[in-house]
Every structure is written in C-alpha cells, then in structure tokens.
Phi, psi and omega in degrees: 000137178279151181272348179284151180240154181295154184263155177096135181300303182296309182298321183296312184301317182297310183295325175297319178298313180306313182302311183301303184295325174297307180299330180290313188291313173295327171300320179295317184294320180294316181297313179301313179299321180296314180296316181294322179068200178048224187296328182296320186278324175300319179297324176300312188290324178294310185296322179297314176304317183292323187282330170295315179297316172309309182290322181302310186288325176303333185284343184228087185284353181289344185297156187279138174316305178305321178292322177300314179303314181297317180290320171307309187292325177294313172303314178303313186298319175299318180293328181284341168290316178294316180303329182282355179082032172290169186283159185298317175298334179280324179294312184295322177296318176302319185288317180295324174296318181300322176294315187297308176301324171294320180297312181295322181291323180291325178302325178277327181265356176088003175283174176267199180255007180309307184293328174297314181298316174305319175294325180283322186287330179273312190289309186295314180296331183292319185289324180303314178300311187295319181287327173307306186292317179049217191232007185235174182304320179303322185285325174291320182294324183289322179284322175301315177302315177304304184297325178302305181299314183287317180294318179296319184297311177293322182281321177295325177294319182297305185288325179287323177290328175292325182280320186263327182070210171106193179313139181283138180292312185204075187291335178289344185253303186223093188297343179281345191263143183237159173301320179302317184288326180294320180283328175296318179294320180297312184300317183287333172292320181299305181304312180291325176296313180295325176289320178298309180301319179297313183293326184276352177063043182277175182274006183269126188283158185301328174295317182283332168301312181298314177305314181295315179302319178302310186295314178297332177286320175296314184297324182292332176286327173297312173309317181299311179302320180298309177299332168295316183294313180305315178295316181298319175296339171264002170070034183238143179281314176239150181297334177183184179244033187291326187252108176304131181084347186237349182093235182246181181292324169308322189281338176270333189244010180304323180278327186283322177297325173299304184296327187291317187293314182298318176301318181290320181291320176295320182290324175296315170298331182276317188222017177109149180297325181281331184234065185287340179281338191295325173291347186260318190236042171280132182279000000 
C-alpha cells in the first residue's frame, strides 16, 4: 500500500469510502474461503492467480496474441492440477512445465519471457497459499496468521508513514513509502502474528511467533516494492481498475504473494511439502 493519499477534500473522502468498502468485502470473501478450506480455498487461490496473470500480461500489450493464448492455456492446465487437489510436487512440477513450455514457445514465436515470469508470479503463490491452508486446523491457523501479519503490516505502514513521515524507503521505486512506515508496519505485523498464535493456543512460542511474523512482514514489504517497481517500469499507476478505490488485484496482494511463498518454503522445509503448516501450528 502506498503511503500517498489522494489530493482534494471531496475526492479524498470518496476514495477513502471506496477503499474501506472494498477492503471489507474482499476481507469477508477471503476469510470465508479460508474458514471453509478445501475446494473453496483452492478455488479462491486459482481465481486470484488468474486475475494476477491477466493484469501481469495486460501491462505489456506488445506481446503477440498467439503467445498470450498459449501461456494462458498452460497456466490454466497447471491451475486445474492445483484445483483437483494434487500433491505439492505434482502441482509445482506442472507450474514449472508451464513456465518452460511458455519459454520454448516464446523462443520460436519471437515473444519474450514476460508471460513465463507471470505464470510463476501468479501460480507459485497460489499453490503456496493452497498448501498452507491444507485441510486441517493447523492450516487454518497458518493462513489466518499470514493474513494478520500482512494486513497489519500494510495498515500500520500506511498510517505510521503518514503520521511520522521522515526519510524515504525507496524513492526511486515508491516515493510515498518511508522508513518510519516500514518500521511501524513491521511492529504491527509482529504484534498481529503473536496475537493470532497466542489466541489459537498453538505450540509456537511467543518468541518464535514474533520472529516468524517479523520475517513475513519484511518479505511482504519487499513484495510491495517489487510490484511498485514493475508498475513503474511499465508506466502504470495501478495494475488495473478491477477493485474500486484500490486499483487491481496485484495492488492488493503484492505483499501477500511474497510472504505466502516464503512462509510455504519455511514450512515445507520443516514439515513437508504437503503439510507446511503442521510444524508451526500443531496444538
């Protein structure tokens, strides 16, 4: 989230209302999918990936139409494997194959690697989220922990940065972000993550919960900056206009996708590719 605010009294108030309403609706949808789990959450992850890929490819309209159709088909095939409930190795293998085949087609058609990168950017976080959620209580706690950290980081970074100002974090990439906002966001993320871990009575100690939240908070802010850099490179303010007051889907999940991948990798290394949440949040 940018720490910049729209200019003008009436416009600012109207945009804030849109942002609040959109955030509440999206939050309700995401939390409902998370609570339901299973096919509902995998469907949420797949739809999110498809919207991210749409926005990713739309930023570079120079891509050849035939190349876009091929990359869409390959991504769809990989996402269907995820939706069907396949194991993690199979899903990630399908995504890797989709990227490689897209690159191979690009080599023959004269296209670039943009679509292959988009498949990875959209598909890998979707799979990471789906396997983090899994089908048990540990998975539900894991995604609630992740959402709490990312959302608290986003909100506290915005308000702390607006209130305190100070040196810019990365002025060449996102002029509105400040170091005070980054620190405030990290503290908010740590507090939110520790609170979820404590309320859920998990086996994760407060110290480890705080450290994990700090890592995810920092990664989420890097993910936010990465998406800002991509937009700046292509000369666009928002990834799209799909969400009133917020821009596009990428604008809302840029922090989440980065944090989800790192969270999944840490969990997979600790307790297995198909059950990454079990090692962190077993009661």
